[in-house]
mmCIF file of the N, C-alpha and C atoms, coordinates in Angstrom:
data_MODEL
# 
_entry.id   MODEL 
# 
loop_
_atom_site.group_PDB 
_atom_site.id 
_atom_site.type_symbol 
_atom_site.label_atom_id 
_atom_site.label_alt_id 
_atom_site.label_comp_id 
_atom_site.label_asym_id 
_atom_site.label_entity_id 
_atom_site.label_seq_id 
_atom_site.pdbx_PDB_ins_code 
_atom_site.Cartn_x 
_atom_site.Cartn_y 
_atom_site.Cartn_z 
_atom_site.occupancy 
_atom_site.B_iso_or_equiv 
_atom_site.pdbx_formal_charge 
_atom_site.auth_seq_id 
_atom_site.auth_comp_id 
_atom_site.auth_asym_id 
_atom_site.auth_atom_id 
_atom_site.pdbx_PDB_model_num 
ATOM 1   N N  . MET A 1 1  ? -24.010 23.128  14.139 1.00 0.00 ? 1  MET A N  1 
ATOM 2   C CA . MET A 1 1  ? -24.331 22.879  15.531 1.00 0.00 ? 1  MET A CA 1 
ATOM 3   C C  . MET A 1 1  ? -23.161 22.173  16.219 1.00 0.00 ? 1  MET A C  1 
ATOM 4   N N  . LYS A 1 2  ? -22.533 21.243  15.478 1.00 0.00 ? 2  LYS A N  1 
ATOM 5   C CA . LYS A 1 2  ? -21.420 20.503  16.052 1.00 0.00 ? 2  LYS A CA 1 
ATOM 6   C C  . LYS A 1 2  ? -20.269 21.435  16.411 1.00 0.00 ? 2  LYS A C  1 
ATOM 7   N N  . TYR A 1 3  ? -20.019 22.423  15.561 1.00 0.00 ? 3  TYR A N  1 
ATOM 8   C CA . TYR A 1 3  ? -18.923 23.357  15.814 1.00 0.00 ? 3  TYR A CA 1 
ATOM 9   C C  . TYR A 1 3  ? -19.241 24.300  16.973 1.00 0.00 ? 3  TYR A C  1 
ATOM 10  N N  . ILE A 1 4  ? -20.505 24.643  17.119 1.00 0.00 ? 4  ILE A N  1 
ATOM 11  C CA . ILE A 1 4  ? -20.911 25.483  18.262 1.00 0.00 ? 4  ILE A CA 1 
ATOM 12  C C  . ILE A 1 4  ? -20.661 24.732  19.563 1.00 0.00 ? 4  ILE A C  1 
ATOM 13  N N  . ILE A 1 5  ? -21.021 23.464  19.588 1.00 0.00 ? 5  ILE A N  1 
ATOM 14  C CA . ILE A 1 5  ? -20.827 22.661  20.799 1.00 0.00 ? 5  ILE A CA 1 
ATOM 15  C C  . ILE A 1 5  ? -19.339 22.521  21.115 1.00 0.00 ? 5  ILE A C  1 
ATOM 16  N N  . LYS A 1 6  ? -18.538 22.252  20.100 1.00 0.00 ? 6  LYS A N  1 
ATOM 17  C CA . LYS A 1 6  ? -17.091 22.124  20.330 1.00 0.00 ? 6  LYS A CA 1 
ATOM 18  C C  . LYS A 1 6  ? -16.474 23.439  20.803 1.00 0.00 ? 6  LYS A C  1 
ATOM 19  N N  . THR A 1 7  ? -16.917 24.555  20.227 1.00 0.00 ? 7  THR A N  1 
ATOM 20  C CA . THR A 1 7  ? -16.400 25.858  20.628 1.00 0.00 ? 7  THR A CA 1 
ATOM 21  C C  . THR A 1 7  ? -16.799 26.188  22.061 1.00 0.00 ? 7  THR A C  1 
ATOM 22  N N  . LEU A 1 8  ? -18.054 25.925  22.407 1.00 0.00 ? 8  LEU A N  1 
ATOM 23  C CA . LEU A 1 8  ? -18.495 26.156  23.784 1.00 0.00 ? 8  LEU A CA 1 
ATOM 24  C C  . LEU A 1 8  ? -17.710 25.303  24.766 1.00 0.00 ? 8  LEU A C  1 
ATOM 25  N N  . PHE A 1 9  ? -17.482 24.041  24.413 1.00 0.00 ? 9  PHE A N  1 
ATOM 26  C CA . PHE A 1 9  ? -16.737 23.153  25.298 1.00 0.00 ? 9  PHE A CA 1 
ATOM 27  C C  . PHE A 1 9  ? -15.310 23.659  25.505 1.00 0.00 ? 9  PHE A C  1 
ATOM 28  N N  . ALA A 1 10 ? -14.677 24.095  24.425 1.00 0.00 ? 10 ALA A N  1 
ATOM 29  C CA . ALA A 1 10 ? -13.312 24.622  24.545 1.00 0.00 ? 10 ALA A CA 1 
ATOM 30  C C  . ALA A 1 10 ? -13.287 25.892  25.390 1.00 0.00 ? 10 ALA A C  1 
ATOM 31  N N  . ALA A 1 11 ? -14.284 26.767  25.207 1.00 0.00 ? 11 ALA A N  1 
ATOM 32  C CA . ALA A 1 11 ? -14.344 28.000  25.998 1.00 0.00 ? 11 ALA A CA 1 
ATOM 33  C C  . ALA A 1 11 ? -14.555 27.691  27.479 1.00 0.00 ? 11 ALA A C  1 
ATOM 34  N N  . ILE A 1 12 ? -15.380 26.705  27.760 1.00 0.00 ? 12 ILE A N  1 
ATOM 35  C CA . ILE A 1 12 ? -15.626 26.330  29.163 1.00 0.00 ? 12 ILE A CA 1 
ATOM 36  C C  . ILE A 1 12 ? -14.362 25.763  29.792 1.00 0.00 ? 12 ILE A C  1 
ATOM 37  N N  . LEU A 1 13 ? -13.670 24.892  29.063 1.00 0.00 ? 13 LEU A N  1 
ATOM 38  C CA . LEU A 1 13 ? -12.409 24.363  29.588 1.00 0.00 ? 13 LEU A CA 1 
ATOM 39  C C  . LEU A 1 13 ? -11.396 25.478  29.827 1.00 0.00 ? 13 LEU A C  1 
ATOM 40  N N  . PHE A 1 14 ? -11.354 26.426  28.904 1.00 0.00 ? 14 PHE A N  1 
ATOM 41  C CA . PHE A 1 14 ? -10.448 27.561  29.055 1.00 0.00 ? 14 PHE A CA 1 
ATOM 42  C C  . PHE A 1 14 ? -10.798 28.361  30.308 1.00 0.00 ? 14 PHE A C  1 
ATOM 43  N N  . LEU A 1 15 ? -12.086 28.649  30.528 1.00 0.00 ? 15 LEU A N  1 
ATOM 44  C CA . LEU A 1 15 ? -12.511 29.397  31.718 1.00 0.00 ? 15 LEU A CA 1 
ATOM 45  C C  . LEU A 1 15 ? -12.135 28.668  33.005 1.00 0.00 ? 15 LEU A C  1 
ATOM 46  N N  . ILE A 1 16 ? -12.380 27.369  33.030 1.00 0.00 ? 16 ILE A N  1 
ATOM 47  C CA . ILE A 1 16 ? -12.073 26.604  34.245 1.00 0.00 ? 16 ILE A CA 1 
ATOM 48  C C  . ILE A 1 16 ? -10.569 26.549  34.483 1.00 0.00 ? 16 ILE A C  1 
ATOM 49  N N  . CYS A 1 17 ? -9.788  26.359  33.430 1.00 0.00 ? 17 CYS A N  1 
ATOM 50  C CA . CYS A 1 17 ? -8.325  26.331  33.582 1.00 0.00 ? 17 CYS A CA 1 
ATOM 51  C C  . CYS A 1 17 ? -7.789  27.677  34.045 1.00 0.00 ? 17 CYS A C  1 
ATOM 52  N N  . ILE A 1 18 ? -8.286  28.760  33.477 1.00 0.00 ? 18 ILE A N  1 
ATOM 53  C CA . ILE A 1 18 ? -7.865  30.096  33.904 1.00 0.00 ? 18 ILE A CA 1 
ATOM 54  C C  . ILE A 1 18 ? -8.251  30.323  35.365 1.00 0.00 ? 18 ILE A C  1 
ATOM 55  N N  . GLY A 1 19 ? -9.432  29.839  35.742 1.00 0.00 ? 19 GLY A N  1 
ATOM 56  C CA . GLY A 1 19 ? -9.868  29.982  37.130 1.00 0.00 ? 19 GLY A CA 1 
ATOM 57  C C  . GLY A 1 19 ? -8.937  29.277  38.098 1.00 0.00 ? 19 GLY A C  1 
ATOM 58  N N  . TYR A 1 20 ? -8.554  28.047  37.751 1.00 0.00 ? 20 TYR A N  1 
ATOM 59  C CA . TYR A 1 20 ? -7.632  27.332  38.634 1.00 0.00 ? 20 TYR A CA 1 
ATOM 60  C C  . TYR A 1 20 ? -6.231  27.955  38.614 1.00 0.00 ? 20 TYR A C  1 
ATOM 61  N N  . TYR A 1 21 ? -5.849  28.543  37.506 1.00 0.00 ? 21 TYR A N  1 
ATOM 62  C CA . TYR A 1 21 ? -4.566  29.245  37.458 1.00 0.00 ? 21 TYR A CA 1 
ATOM 63  C C  . TYR A 1 21 ? -4.579  30.426  38.428 1.00 0.00 ? 21 TYR A C  1 
ATOM 64  N N  . TYR A 1 22 ? -5.658  31.210  38.394 1.00 0.00 ? 22 TYR A N  1 
ATOM 65  C CA . TYR A 1 22 ? -5.758  32.342  39.314 1.00 0.00 ? 22 TYR A CA 1 
ATOM 66  C C  . TYR A 1 22 ? -5.793  31.875  40.765 1.00 0.00 ? 22 TYR A C  1 
ATOM 67  N N  . LYS A 1 23 ? -6.447  30.749  41.015 1.00 0.00 ? 23 LYS A N  1 
ATOM 68  C CA . LYS A 1 23 ? -6.477  30.240  42.393 1.00 0.00 ? 23 LYS A CA 1 
ATOM 69  C C  . LYS A 1 23 ? -5.087  29.812  42.855 1.00 0.00 ? 23 LYS A C  1 
ATOM 70  N N  . ASN A 1 24 ? -4.277  29.271  41.950 1.00 0.00 ? 24 ASN A N  1 
ATOM 71  C CA . ASN A 1 24 ? -2.934  28.828  42.317 1.00 0.00 ? 24 ASN A CA 1 
ATOM 72  C C  . ASN A 1 24 ? -1.994  29.985  42.590 1.00 0.00 ? 24 ASN A C  1 
ATOM 73  N N  . ILE A 1 25 ? -2.182  31.120  41.916 1.00 0.00 ? 25 ILE A N  1 
ATOM 74  C CA . ILE A 1 25 ? -1.273  32.244  42.163 1.00 0.00 ? 25 ILE A CA 1 
ATOM 75  C C  . ILE A 1 25 ? -1.736  33.102  43.335 1.00 0.00 ? 25 ILE A C  1 
ATOM 76  N N  . GLY A 1 26 ? -2.852  32.746  43.941 1.00 0.00 ? 26 GLY A N  1 
ATOM 77  C CA . GLY A 1 26 ? -3.253  33.418  45.169 1.00 0.00 ? 26 GLY A CA 1 
ATOM 78  C C  . GLY A 1 26 ? -4.476  34.295  45.064 1.00 0.00 ? 26 GLY A C  1 
ATOM 79  N N  . ASN A 1 27 ? -5.011  34.515  43.903 1.00 0.00 ? 27 ASN A N  1 
ATOM 80  C CA . ASN A 1 27 ? -6.197  35.353  43.743 1.00 0.00 ? 27 ASN A CA 1 
ATOM 81  C C  . ASN A 1 27 ? -7.431  34.451  43.714 1.00 0.00 ? 27 ASN A C  1 
ATOM 82  N N  . HIS A 1 28 ? -7.875  34.024  44.897 1.00 0.00 ? 28 HIS A N  1 
ATOM 83  C CA . HIS A 1 28 ? -8.947  33.037  45.009 1.00 0.00 ? 28 HIS A CA 1 
ATOM 84  C C  . HIS A 1 28 ? -10.301 33.571  44.553 1.00 0.00 ? 28 HIS A C  1 
ATOM 85  N N  . VAL A 1 29 ? -10.582 34.842  44.782 1.00 0.00 ? 29 VAL A N  1 
ATOM 86  C CA . VAL A 1 29 ? -11.883 35.402  44.425 1.00 0.00 ? 29 VAL A CA 1 
ATOM 87  C C  . VAL A 1 29 ? -12.064 35.396  42.908 1.00 0.00 ? 29 VAL A C  1 
ATOM 88  N N  . THR A 1 30 ? -11.077 35.868  42.180 1.00 0.00 ? 30 THR A N  1 
ATOM 89  C CA . THR A 1 30 ? -11.164 35.889  40.718 1.00 0.00 ? 30 THR A CA 1 
ATOM 90  C C  . THR A 1 30 ? -11.181 34.466  40.159 1.00 0.00 ? 30 THR A C  1 
ATOM 91  N N  . GLY A 1 31 ? -10.390 33.590  40.732 1.00 0.00 ? 31 GLY A N  1 
ATOM 92  C CA . GLY A 1 31 ? -10.378 32.195  40.294 1.00 0.00 ? 31 GLY A CA 1 
ATOM 93  C C  . GLY A 1 31 ? -11.721 31.526  40.479 1.00 0.00 ? 31 GLY A C  1 
ATOM 94  N N  . ASP A 1 32 ? -12.339 31.759  41.632 1.00 0.00 ? 32 ASP A N  1 
ATOM 95  C CA . ASP A 1 32 ? -13.660 31.187  41.887 1.00 0.00 ? 32 ASP A CA 1 
ATOM 96  C C  . ASP A 1 32 ? -14.704 31.723  40.916 1.00 0.00 ? 32 ASP A C  1 
ATOM 97  N N  . LYS A 1 33 ? -14.593 32.996  40.540 1.00 0.00 ? 33 LYS A N  1 
ATOM 98  C CA . LYS A 1 33 ? -15.533 33.575  39.581 1.00 0.00 ? 33 LYS A CA 1 
ATOM 99  C C  . LYS A 1 33 ? -15.395 32.905  38.214 1.00 0.00 ? 33 LYS A C  1 
ATOM 100 N N  . PHE A 1 34 ? -14.167 32.708  37.744 1.00 0.00 ? 34 PHE A N  1 
ATOM 101 C CA . PHE A 1 34 ? -13.960 32.067  36.447 1.00 0.00 ? 34 PHE A CA 1 
ATOM 102 C C  . PHE A 1 34 ? -14.469 30.622  36.444 1.00 0.00 ? 34 PHE A C  1 
ATOM 103 N N  . VAL A 1 35 ? -14.155 29.896  37.498 1.00 0.00 ? 35 VAL A N  1 
ATOM 104 C CA . VAL A 1 35 ? -14.614 28.516  37.581 1.00 0.00 ? 35 VAL A CA 1 
ATOM 105 C C  . VAL A 1 35 ? -16.141 28.474  37.657 1.00 0.00 ? 35 VAL A C  1 
ATOM 106 N N  . GLY A 1 36 ? -16.731 29.347  38.433 1.00 0.00 ? 36 GLY A N  1 
ATOM 107 C CA . GLY A 1 36 ? -18.186 29.385  38.558 1.00 0.00 ? 36 GLY A CA 1 
ATOM 108 C C  . GLY A 1 36 ? -18.879 29.720  37.249 1.00 0.00 ? 36 GLY A C  1 
ATOM 109 N N  . VAL A 1 37 ? -18.337 30.687  36.514 1.00 0.00 ? 37 VAL A N  1 
ATOM 110 C CA . VAL A 1 37 ? -18.927 31.034  35.220 1.00 0.00 ? 37 VAL A CA 1 
ATOM 111 C C  . VAL A 1 37 ? -18.797 29.854  34.256 1.00 0.00 ? 37 VAL A C  1 
ATOM 112 N N  . GLY A 1 38 ? -17.683 29.169  34.283 1.00 0.00 ? 38 GLY A N  1 
ATOM 113 C CA . GLY A 1 38 ? -17.504 27.996  33.423 1.00 0.00 ? 38 GLY A CA 1 
ATOM 114 C C  . GLY A 1 38 ? -18.511 26.903  33.730 1.00 0.00 ? 38 GLY A C  1 
ATOM 115 N N  . ILE A 1 39 ? -18.746 26.653  35.005 1.00 0.00 ? 39 ILE A N  1 
ATOM 116 C CA . ILE A 1 39 ? -19.707 25.623  35.399 1.00 0.00 ? 39 ILE A CA 1 
ATOM 117 C C  . ILE A 1 39 ? -21.127 26.049  35.035 1.00 0.00 ? 39 ILE A C  1 
ATOM 118 N N  . LEU A 1 40 ? -21.468 27.310  35.261 1.00 0.00 ? 40 LEU A N  1 
ATOM 119 C CA . LEU A 1 40 ? -22.814 27.787  34.912 1.00 0.00 ? 40 LEU A CA 1 
ATOM 120 C C  . LEU A 1 40 ? -23.069 27.719  33.413 1.00 0.00 ? 40 LEU A C  1 
ATOM 121 N N  . VAL A 1 41 ? -22.087 28.112  32.615 1.00 0.00 ? 41 VAL A N  1 
ATOM 122 C CA . VAL A 1 41 ? -22.251 28.056  31.159 1.00 0.00 ? 41 VAL A CA 1 
ATOM 123 C C  . VAL A 1 41 ? -22.399 26.605  30.710 1.00 0.00 ? 41 VAL A C  1 
ATOM 124 N N  . SER A 1 42 ? -21.633 25.717  31.294 1.00 0.00 ? 42 SER A N  1 
ATOM 125 C CA . SER A 1 42 ? -21.744 24.310  30.900 1.00 0.00 ? 42 SER A CA 1 
ATOM 126 C C  . SER A 1 42 ? -23.099 23.729  31.285 1.00 0.00 ? 42 SER A C  1 
ATOM 127 N N  . THR A 1 43 ? -23.643 24.165  32.408 1.00 0.00 ? 43 THR A N  1 
ATOM 128 C CA . THR A 1 43 ? -24.915 23.627  32.873 1.00 0.00 ? 43 THR A CA 1 
ATOM 129 C C  . THR A 1 43 ? -26.095 24.205  32.117 1.00 0.00 ? 43 THR A C  1 
ATOM 130 N N  . PHE A 1 44 ? -26.135 25.510  31.942 1.00 0.00 ? 44 PHE A N  1 
ATOM 131 C CA . PHE A 1 44 ? -27.327 26.156  31.411 1.00 0.00 ? 44 PHE A CA 1 
ATOM 132 C C  . PHE A 1 44 ? -27.270 26.459  29.916 1.00 0.00 ? 44 PHE A C  1 
ATOM 133 N N  . ILE A 1 45 ? -26.117 26.334  29.286 1.00 0.00 ? 45 ILE A N  1 
ATOM 134 C CA . ILE A 1 45 ? -26.030 26.598  27.847 1.00 0.00 ? 45 ILE A CA 1 
ATOM 135 C C  . ILE A 1 45 ? -25.568 25.355  27.092 1.00 0.00 ? 45 ILE A C  1 
ATOM 136 N N  . LEU A 1 46 ? -24.430 24.783  27.493 1.00 0.00 ? 46 LEU A N  1 
ATOM 137 C CA . LEU A 1 46 ? -23.867 23.659  26.740 1.00 0.00 ? 46 LEU A CA 1 
ATOM 138 C C  . LEU A 1 46 ? -24.751 22.415  26.801 1.00 0.00 ? 46 LEU A C  1 
ATOM 139 N N  . MET A 1 47 ? -25.199 22.033  27.992 1.00 0.00 ? 47 MET A N  1 
ATOM 140 C CA . MET A 1 47 ? -25.995 20.809  28.105 1.00 0.00 ? 47 MET A CA 1 
ATOM 141 C C  . MET A 1 47 ? -27.310 20.879  27.342 1.00 0.00 ? 47 MET A C  1 
ATOM 142 N N  . PRO A 1 48 ? -28.111 21.949  27.428 1.00 0.00 ? 48 PRO A N  1 
ATOM 143 C CA . PRO A 1 48 ? -29.338 21.983  26.616 1.00 0.00 ? 48 PRO A CA 1 
ATOM 144 C C  . PRO A 1 48 ? -29.072 21.966  25.115 1.00 0.00 ? 48 PRO A C  1 
ATOM 145 N N  . VAL A 1 49 ? -28.022 22.660  24.663 1.00 0.00 ? 49 VAL A N  1 
ATOM 146 C CA . VAL A 1 49 ? -27.691 22.653  23.237 1.00 0.00 ? 49 VAL A CA 1 
ATOM 147 C C  . VAL A 1 49 ? -27.265 21.257  22.808 1.00 0.00 ? 49 VAL A C  1 
ATOM 148 N N  . PHE A 1 50 ? -26.475 20.588  23.630 1.00 0.00 ? 50 PHE A N  1 
ATOM 149 C CA . PHE A 1 50 ? -26.028 19.230  23.312 1.00 0.00 ? 50 PHE A CA 1 
ATOM 150 C C  . PHE A 1 50 ? -27.203 18.253  23.282 1.00 0.00 ? 50 PHE A C  1 
ATOM 151 N N  . ILE A 1 51 ? -28.085 18.337  24.257 1.00 0.00 ? 51 ILE A N  1 
ATOM 152 C CA . ILE A 1 51 ? -29.245 17.443  24.296 1.00 0.00 ? 51 ILE A CA 1 
ATOM 153 C C  . ILE A 1 51 ? -30.150 17.682  23.098 1.00 0.00 ? 51 ILE A C  1 
ATOM 154 N N  . TYR A 1 52 ? -30.369 18.939  22.746 1.00 0.00 ? 52 TYR A N  1 
ATOM 155 C CA . TYR A 1 52 ? -31.184 19.244  21.566 1.00 0.00 ? 52 TYR A CA 1 
ATOM 156 C C  . TYR A 1 52 ? -30.530 18.671  20.305 1.00 0.00 ? 52 TYR A C  1 
ATOM 157 N N  . HIS A 1 53 ? -29.227 18.829  20.184 1.00 0.00 ? 53 HIS A N  1 
ATOM 158 C CA . HIS A 1 53 ? -28.510 18.338  19.005 1.00 0.00 ? 53 HIS A CA 1 
ATOM 159 C C  . HIS A 1 53 ? -28.624 16.814  18.880 1.00 0.00 ? 53 HIS A C  1 
ATOM 160 N N  . ARG A 1 54 ? -28.511 16.092  19.984 1.00 0.00 ? 54 ARG A N  1 
ATOM 161 C CA . ARG A 1 54 ? -28.537 14.636  19.943 1.00 0.00 ? 54 ARG A CA 1 
ATOM 162 C C  . ARG A 1 54 ? -29.944 14.080  19.724 1.00 0.00 ? 54 ARG A C  1 
ATOM 163 N N  . TRP A 1 55 ? -30.989 14.783  20.188 1.00 0.00 ? 55 TRP A N  1 
ATOM 164 C CA . TRP A 1 55 ? -32.355 14.278  20.083 1.00 0.00 ? 55 TRP A CA 1 
ATOM 165 C C  . TRP A 1 55 ? -33.140 14.955  18.964 1.00 0.00 ? 55 TRP A C  1 
ATOM 166 N N  . LYS A 1 56 ? -32.504 15.711  18.100 1.00 0.00 ? 56 LYS A N  1 
ATOM 167 C CA . LYS A 1 56 ? -33.179 16.531  17.109 1.00 0.00 ? 56 LYS A CA 1 
ATOM 168 C C  . LYS A 1 56 ? -34.070 15.716  16.174 1.00 0.00 ? 56 LYS A C  1 
ATOM 169 N N  . ASN A 1 57 ? -33.599 14.633  15.630 1.00 0.00 ? 57 ASN A N  1 
ATOM 170 C CA . ASN A 1 57 ? -34.365 13.863  14.658 1.00 0.00 ? 57 ASN A CA 1 
ATOM 171 C C  . ASN A 1 57 ? -34.751 12.480  15.167 1.00 0.00 ? 57 ASN A C  1 
ATOM 172 N N  . LYS A 1 58 ? -34.906 12.331  16.449 1.00 0.00 ? 58 LYS A N  1 
ATOM 173 C CA . LYS A 1 58 ? -35.248 11.040  17.037 1.00 0.00 ? 58 LYS A CA 1 
ATOM 174 C C  . LYS A 1 58 ? -36.741 10.976  17.328 1.00 0.00 ? 58 LYS A C  1 
ATOM 175 N N  . ASN A 1 59 ? -37.266 9.766   17.274 1.00 0.00 ? 59 ASN A N  1 
ATOM 176 C CA . ASN A 1 59 ? -38.657 9.533   17.641 1.00 0.00 ? 59 ASN A CA 1 
ATOM 177 C C  . ASN A 1 59 ? -38.685 8.998   19.068 1.00 0.00 ? 59 ASN A C  1 
ATOM 178 N N  . VAL A 1 60 ? -39.356 9.701   19.942 1.00 0.00 ? 60 VAL A N  1 
ATOM 179 C CA . VAL A 1 60 ? -39.357 9.337   21.361 1.00 0.00 ? 60 VAL A CA 1 
ATOM 180 C C  . VAL A 1 60 ? -40.064 8.001   21.584 1.00 0.00 ? 60 VAL A C  1 
ATOM 181 N N  . LYS A 1 61 ? -41.043 7.672   20.761 1.00 0.00 ? 61 LYS A N  1 
ATOM 182 C CA . LYS A 1 61 ? -41.781 6.419   20.929 1.00 0.00 ? 61 LYS A CA 1 
ATOM 183 C C  . LYS A 1 61 ? -40.901 5.193   20.724 1.00 0.00 ? 61 LYS A C  1 
ATOM 184 N N  . ASP A 1 62 ? -39.803 5.345   20.001 1.00 0.00 ? 62 ASP A N  1 
ATOM 185 C CA . ASP A 1 62 ? -38.887 4.219   19.819 1.00 0.00 ? 62 ASP A CA 1 
ATOM 186 C C  . ASP A 1 62 ? -38.198 3.834   21.125 1.00 0.00 ? 62 ASP A C  1 
ATOM 187 N N  . TYR A 1 63 ? -38.138 4.741   22.065 1.00 0.00 ? 63 TYR A N  1 
ATOM 188 C CA . TYR A 1 63 ? -37.416 4.506   23.313 1.00 0.00 ? 63 TYR A CA 1 
ATOM 189 C C  . TYR A 1 63 ? -38.342 4.283   24.506 1.00 0.00 ? 63 TYR A C  1 
ATOM 190 N N  . MET A 1 64 ? -39.643 4.279   24.278 1.00 0.00 ? 64 MET A N  1 
ATOM 191 C CA . MET A 1 64 ? -40.610 4.078   25.357 1.00 0.00 ? 64 MET A CA 1 
ATOM 192 C C  . MET A 1 64 ? -40.988 2.600   25.439 1.00 0.00 ? 64 MET A C  1 
ATOM 193 N N  . LEU A 1 65 ? -41.337 2.146   26.633 1.00 0.00 ? 65 LEU A N  1 
ATOM 194 C CA . LEU A 1 65 ? -41.781 0.775   26.812 1.00 0.00 ? 65 LEU A CA 1 
ATOM 195 C C  . LEU A 1 65 ? -43.280 0.699   26.527 1.00 0.00 ? 65 LEU A C  1 
ATOM 196 N N  . THR A 1 66 ? -43.603 0.314   25.327 1.00 0.00 ? 66 THR A N  1 
ATOM 197 C CA . THR A 1 66 ? -44.996 0.110   24.941 1.00 0.00 ? 66 THR A CA 1 
ATOM 198 C C  . THR A 1 66 ? -45.196 -1.381  24.696 1.00 0.00 ? 66 THR A C  1 
ATOM 199 N N  . GLU A 1 67 ? -46.433 -1.791  24.518 1.00 0.00 ? 67 GLU A N  1 
ATOM 200 C CA . GLU A 1 67 ? -46.714 -3.202  24.263 1.00 0.00 ? 67 GLU A CA 1 
ATOM 201 C C  . GLU A 1 67 ? -46.009 -3.681  23.001 1.00 0.00 ? 67 GLU A C  1 
ATOM 202 N N  . GLU A 1 68 ? -46.014 -2.834  21.993 1.00 0.00 ? 68 GLU A N  1 
ATOM 203 C CA . GLU A 1 68 ? -45.373 -3.197  20.730 1.00 0.00 ? 68 GLU A CA 1 
ATOM 204 C C  . GLU A 1 68 ? -43.875 -3.411  20.915 1.00 0.00 ? 68 GLU A C  1 
ATOM 205 N N  . ASN A 1 69 ? -43.212 -2.530  21.654 1.00 0.00 ? 69 ASN A N  1 
ATOM 206 C CA . ASN A 1 69 ? -41.766 -2.671  21.873 1.00 0.00 ? 69 ASN A CA 1 
ATOM 207 C C  . ASN A 1 69 ? -41.451 -3.860  22.771 1.00 0.00 ? 69 ASN A C  1 
ATOM 208 N N  . ILE A 1 70 ? -42.308 -4.145  23.735 1.00 0.00 ? 70 ILE A N  1 
ATOM 209 C CA . ILE A 1 70 ? -42.092 -5.308  24.593 1.00 0.00 ? 70 ILE A CA 1 
ATOM 210 C C  . ILE A 1 70 ? -42.193 -6.585  23.773 1.00 0.00 ? 70 ILE A C  1 
ATOM 211 N N  . ASN A 1 71 ? -43.181 -6.652  22.878 1.00 0.00 ? 71 ASN A N  1 
ATOM 212 C CA . ASN A 1 71 ? -43.309 -7.827  22.006 1.00 0.00 ? 71 ASN A CA 1 
ATOM 213 C C  . ASN A 1 71 ? -42.119 -7.964  21.070 1.00 0.00 ? 71 ASN A C  1 
ATOM 214 N N  . LYS A 1 72 ? -41.596 -6.848  20.577 1.00 0.00 ? 72 LYS A N  1 
ATOM 215 C CA . LYS A 1 72 ? -40.403 -6.901  19.736 1.00 0.00 ? 72 LYS A CA 1 
ATOM 216 C C  . LYS A 1 72 ? -39.222 -7.479  20.501 1.00 0.00 ? 72 LYS A C  1 
ATOM 217 N N  . MET A 1 73 ? -39.070 -7.071  21.763 1.00 0.00 ? 73 MET A N  1 
ATOM 218 C CA . MET A 1 73 ? -37.962 -7.582  22.577 1.00 0.00 ? 73 MET A CA 1 
ATOM 219 C C  . MET A 1 73 ? -38.122 -9.075  22.839 1.00 0.00 ? 73 MET A C  1 
ATOM 220 N N  . LYS A 1 74 ? -39.342 -9.514  23.126 1.00 0.00 ? 74 LYS A N  1 
ATOM 221 C CA . LYS A 1 74 ? -39.585 -10.940 23.368 1.00 0.00 ? 74 LYS A CA 1 
ATOM 222 C C  . LYS A 1 74 ? -39.306 -11.753 22.119 1.00 0.00 ? 74 LYS A C  1 
ATOM 223 N N  . ASN A 1 75 ? -39.760 -11.269 20.977 1.00 0.00 ? 75 ASN A N  1 
ATOM 224 C CA . ASN A 1 75 ? -39.513 -11.979 19.719 1.00 0.00 ? 75 ASN A CA 1 
ATOM 225 C C  . ASN A 1 75 ? -38.034 -12.013 19.388 1.00 0.00 ? 75 ASN A C  1 
ATOM 226 N N  . TYR A 1 76 ? -37.321 -10.955 19.678 1.00 0.00 ? 76 TYR A N  1 
ATOM 227 C CA . TYR A 1 76 ? -35.884 -10.919 19.429 1.00 0.00 ? 76 TYR A CA 1 
ATOM 228 C C  . TYR A 1 76 ? -35.172 -11.956 20.289 1.00 0.00 ? 76 TYR A C  1 
ATOM 229 N N  . GLU A 1 77 ? -35.575 -12.068 21.546 1.00 0.00 ? 77 GLU A N  1 
ATOM 230 C CA . GLU A 1 77 ? -34.952 -13.050 22.435 1.00 0.00 ? 77 GLU A CA 1 
ATOM 231 C C  . GLU A 1 77 ? -35.239 -14.474 21.954 1.00 0.00 ? 77 GLU A C  1 
ATOM 232 N N  . LYS A 1 78 ? -36.463 -14.725 21.497 1.00 0.00 ? 78 LYS A N  1 
ATOM 233 C CA . LYS A 1 78 ? -36.808 -16.054 20.994 1.00 0.00 ? 78 LYS A CA 1 
ATOM 234 C C  . LYS A 1 78 ? -35.985 -16.400 19.760 1.00 0.00 ? 78 LYS A C  1 
ATOM 235 N N  . GLU A 1 79 ? -35.836 -15.436 18.853 1.00 0.00 ? 79 GLU A N  1 
ATOM 236 C CA . GLU A 1 79 ? -35.041 -15.676 17.646 1.00 0.00 ? 79 GLU A CA 1 
ATOM 237 C C  . GLU A 1 79 ? -33.577 -15.913 18.002 1.00 0.00 ? 79 GLU A C  1 
ATOM 238 N N  . LYS A 1 80 ? -33.096 -15.180 18.974 1.00 0.00 ? 80 LYS A N  1 
ATOM 239 C CA . LYS A 1 80 ? -31.689 -15.340 19.390 1.00 0.00 ? 80 LYS A CA 1 
ATOM 240 C C  . LYS A 1 80 ? -31.456 -16.711 19.997 1.00 0.00 ? 80 LYS A C  1 
ATOM 241 N N  . GLU A 1 81 ? -32.403 -17.186 20.818 1.00 0.00 ? 81 GLU A N  1 
ATOM 242 C CA . GLU A 1 81 ? -32.271 -18.501 21.435 1.00 0.00 ? 81 GLU A CA 1 
ATOM 243 C C  . GLU A 1 81 ? -32.391 -19.617 20.404 1.00 0.00 ? 81 GLU A C  1 
ATOM 244 N N  . SER A 1 82 ? -33.245 -19.429 19.397 1.00 0.00 ? 82 SER A N  1 
ATOM 245 C CA . SER A 1 82 ? -33.409 -20.481 18.391 1.00 0.00 ? 82 SER A CA 1 
ATOM 246 C C  . SER A 1 82 ? -32.178 -20.576 17.491 1.00 0.00 ? 82 SER A C  1 
ATOM 247 N N  . LYS A 1 83 ? -31.447 -19.507 17.295 1.00 0.00 ? 83 LYS A N  1 
ATOM 248 C CA . LYS A 1 83 ? -30.248 -19.543 16.470 1.00 0.00 ? 83 LYS A CA 1 
ATOM 249 C C  . LYS A 1 83 ? -29.073 -20.173 17.199 1.00 0.00 ? 83 LYS A C  1 
ATOM 250 N N  . ASN A 1 84 ? -29.008 -19.974 18.510 1.00 0.00 ? 84 ASN A N  1 
ATOM 251 C CA . ASN A 1 84 ? -27.928 -20.537 19.324 1.00 0.00 ? 84 ASN A CA 1 
ATOM 252 C C  . ASN A 1 84 ? -28.473 -21.642 20.209 1.00 0.00 ? 84 ASN A C  1 
ATOM 253 N N  . PRO A 1 85 ? -28.336 -22.904 19.781 1.00 0.00 ? 85 PRO A N  1 
ATOM 254 C CA . PRO A 1 85 ? -28.896 -24.001 20.605 1.00 0.00 ? 85 PRO A CA 1 
ATOM 255 C C  . PRO A 1 85 ? -28.086 -24.294 21.825 1.00 0.00 ? 85 PRO A C  1 
# 
């Protein structure tokens, strides 16, 4: 999965760079198409794959504000204050 993400990122950078190259030599329509395809691929393919990869084995309840997590934070602060007078 990591290699797929890196390959997609490199391909997107390549598309955007080629697009700006075409825009600099005067072919604005083709340049805009390359840049647009690069942005669309990054938005609709790369970002969902990256988000899935990062959240694959995570428990969502660990990141939610529940009573249990609030009490853990309060206890952590109390322990931190008691260690540093």
